[in-house]
C-alpha positions in Angstrom: -0.8 53.9 -8.7 1.2 55.5 -11.8 4.6 57.2 -11.1 3.6 60.3 -10.8 1.1 60.1 -8.5 3.8 58.7 -6.5 5.4 62.0 -4.4 8.7 62.2 -3.8 10.6 62.7 -0.1 13.9 64.2 0.0 15.4 64.6 3.2 19.4 65.5 4.1 20.5 62.3 3.3 17.9 60.3 1.8 15.8 60.5 -1.1 12.3 58.5 -1.5 11.6 58.0 -4.8 9.6 55.5 -7.3 11.2 53.0 -8.7 13.5 53.8 -12.5 14.6 51.4 -15.3 18.1 51.6 -14.2 17.2 51.5 -10.4 17.9 46.9 -11.4 21.4 47.5 -12.3 22.1 49.8 -8.4 19.7 46.6 -7.0 21.9 43.7 -8.8 25.5 44.9 -7.6 23.5 45.8 -3.9 23.1 41.8 -4.3 21.5 40.1 -1.2 23.1 41.9 1.6 21.7 41.0 5.0 21.5 44.2 6.2 18.8 45.2 3.3 17.0 41.9 3.8 16.8 42.8 7.5 15.6 46.5 6.6 12.6 44.4 4.6 12.0 42.3 7.0 13.9 39.2 6.2 16.0 37.3 8.6 19.2 36.1 6.1 22.5 35.0 7.4 24.5 35.4 3.9 24.9 37.6 1.2 25.0 35.3 -2.1 24.9 37.3 -5.4 22.0 38.8 -6.6 21.2 38.2 -10.6 20.4 40.5 -13.4 16.9 38.7 -13.7 16.4 38.4 -10.0 17.1 42.4 -9.6 14.4 43.2 -12.6 11.8 40.4 -10.8 12.8 43.1 -7.4 11.7 46.3 -9.2 8.9 44.7 -11.1 7.2 43.6 -7.6 8.2 47.2 -6.1 6.2 48.5 -9.2 3.2 46.4 -8.9 
C-alpha cells in the first residue's frame, strides 16, 4: 500500500503514520529494548545494540 493511502492517526500522546526514511536512525538508537520486543510479540530478555543495517531492514520490512 503506498504511503499516501495509509491514514495518519493522531492522539493526545501518539501519532501513527507510515514509516519514513529517517526512521531507521531513530530505530537504531532504540536498539533491542525488551519492552519494544514485548509490544511486537517477542520475548527477549536482553537488550543488545542494533546496527544501522538491522534498523534499515526493520524499516524495509514494515514498508513491505
